[in-house]
C-alpha positions, 0 to 999 in steps of 0.5 A: 637575378639571373634567369634560371636555366633548365636542362632537360631530364633524360628520358626514362628507360633510354639513357641520354645520348652522352651515355649511349655514346660512352657505351658505344665507345666502350664497346668498340674499344673492347672489341678492338682490344679483344681482337688485338690481344691474340695478335700481340706476340708473346716471347720468351726471355731470348725474344723468341716467339711463344705459341699458345697450347690449345689441345693435347691430342695424344703423346706426340700431337698438339694444336697451338696458336702461333704468334699470328693467332693462326691455329697449327696442328703439330706432330712432334718430330723425331718421336712416336708415342703410343696411340690412345687405344694402346697400352701407355697411350693415355699415360703419354698424353697425360705426361705431355699435358703436364709438361704443357700446363703453363700454356706457352711453348716455343716451336721449332721446325717448318716441314709438314707431314703427309697430313699437313701437320707441322713437324716440330720440336716443343721447347719450354725455356731450354727444355726439349720436350720431344727429348724429355718424352723419349728419355722418360719412356713415353715415346720411341725415338723415330727418325725414319731416314735420319734418326736423331742420335740424341733421341736414340741415346735417350731411348736406350737409357730409358730402356735400360732403366725400364722407364715408362713404357719400357717397364713392359717386357715387350712394348708394341711400337705404335706403327705395329699397333696402327697396322693391327688396328686400321682406322676407316679401312686404312692405316691410321695417322702417325 
């Protein structure tokens, strides 16, 4: 008869060393995966990087995480939506929020404004969201020195069709509204 081998029983309340090792490895693996997932770039059908939408601030400003996981505040270039405190400001924000409900967007543009925000166009598939906001009457075409002809034409059509803010006989451009409602003693941000 072979001698019997007795294995020690694990101590109560503390788990065995192999159990602790498995838990430690699982925790480390979980930490590595959770850190790596935001760094895995998401791409559209054409292989272009997609950014994750975090916040819709108003009708022309959002915050996204870029393909490296870095947070970027984006000012939609070429448009000027009503401020939140003015007529149609909340509606413009809601409309942009609806368009971004999927959470992922392609961003084009590399210039920065005086506040450090990225000046960009937002795209979902082939849809130019900046243009859509103007065409639906939720923003003015705003080009400064180099107006975008497509945005200007979209605004003209929205005006003629009395879409969005153009239902108002005399909508107040955001620049004029900001001048009449300065923040912190100075003119508010665009």
